[in-house]
N, C-alpha and C positions, 0 to 999 in steps of 0.2 A: 663718447663722441659718436655722432651719426656716421656710419661707414660710407654713406653716399656723399658726404661732404669731404672734399679733398684739400681742405685748408684749415689753418688754425685760427685761434682768436685774434692774435696780433695781425695776421694777414688780412683778416676781415676788417679790423679797425683801420689799418693803414692802406687798404685797397691795393695790396701788392699784386704783381702780375699773376701769382698763383691763385689769388682770390678771383680775379677777373676771368681767368681761364676756366676755373672750376665752375663758376657761376654760369658762364656761357654754355658749358657742357650740361649742367643741370637744366638750364632752360631748353636746350635742344631735346633732351630726353623727355622733358615735360610736354613739349609740343608734340612729340611723337606719340605719347600716350593719349593726349587729347585728340589726335587725328584718328586713332583706333576707335574712339567713342564718338567721332564726328562732332567734337566740341572745339576744334582749333579756332573756329571763327568767333568763339565766345571767350577767348582767353583773357580778355580785359574786362569781362563782366564780373560783377560781384556774384558769388554763388547764390546768395539769397534772392537774386533777381532772375535766376534761371527757372524755367518751368520745372515742375516736380520731377518728371521723368529724367530730365537732364541733371537735376541735383543728385538723383540716385546714381546716375552714371558717373558723375564727378566724384562721388564718394568712393566708387570702385577705382577710379583713376588715382585718387590720393593713396589708397591702400597699395596699389600696384607700384607706385613710385618708391615705396620702401623696399622693393625687390624681395617680397616674401617667398618662402617656399611653401607655405600653407596660407590660403586666403579664406577667412571666415566671413561668410555672408549671412547676416541675420535678417531674414524676411526681405530680401531685395525687391520682391514684387509687390510689397505692401502698398496699397493705394493706387496701383497701376491698373489701367484698363486692359482688356484681353490683347489688343494690338501691341501695346507697350510691353506686356508680359511676353508675348511671342518674340518680339525684338530682343528683349533682355535674355531670353532663353538662348537664342542664337549667339548673342554676344558672350554669354558665360561659357558656352561650349567652345567658342573660338579662342577666348583668352586662356582657357584651361590648356588647350593645345599649344597656342603660341608661346605662352610663358612657362609651359611644363609645370603646372601647379597642381597641388592637391587642393581641392575646394571642400570646405566643410560648410554645408548649407543648412540653415534652419529656415523652413518655409512651410506655409500652409497651402499654397497653390499646388495641388497635386499634379496638374498637367506639367508644370515646370519641373517639379521633383522627378517625375517619371521620365522626362526627356533628358535630364542632366545627370542624374545620379547613377552610379554603378552599384552602390551598396546603400541601403536605406535602413535606418533604425527608427522604429515607430514608438512613441511614448504615449501613454495614457495616464494622466494624473502623476507624471513624473517617473513612471515605471516603464521600462522597456517591455513592450508586449510582443514585438516581432522584429526580426532583422533578416535581410536577404536582398536579393536582386529585385528590381522593379516588378518583374513578372511574378516572383514569389510573393511580394507584398500585395499586389493586386488581388491575389486569390486567397490571401490569408484570412481565415475565419475570424480570428480575434480582431484584426484590423477592420474588417467589414462591420463587425458588431459594434466596435467602439466608435467608429467614425461615420458609419451610415445609419446606425441605430437599428439595424436589422437583427433579429434573433437568428442565430445560426444553429441548424440542426447538428448536434454532435454525434449523430449516428453514423 
């Protein structure tokens, strides 16, 4: 049973007071999450009708609604323009603090990665080629060679 739902099957079938109270509480929490992402005005919209950037925000809202301790974001900036990515970067930083979450991020947009991550693991063809802080990764010779295509002098 979902820990966020505070009523049982019979209560939901019979619409007992415990069901109504719990549903009202869930709706309130949902609206609070939508407000954080500036989506409260679209609460009655179908997700498929939202602009792409808002759909991506809604995906994060849905994940946060489960009250996770770790949030996995798989390429959250994919398909976003630079302005949307900058807004998303600020948003991810604020939700990490507000919800006290560990965030595992898989992302190709290095500006977002460098601004959000405290620790970075870089893979090349499925193998870890480097790990460290953003500053360490920026200057790592193997990373530069693999991702910028530059030959690095090993001297």
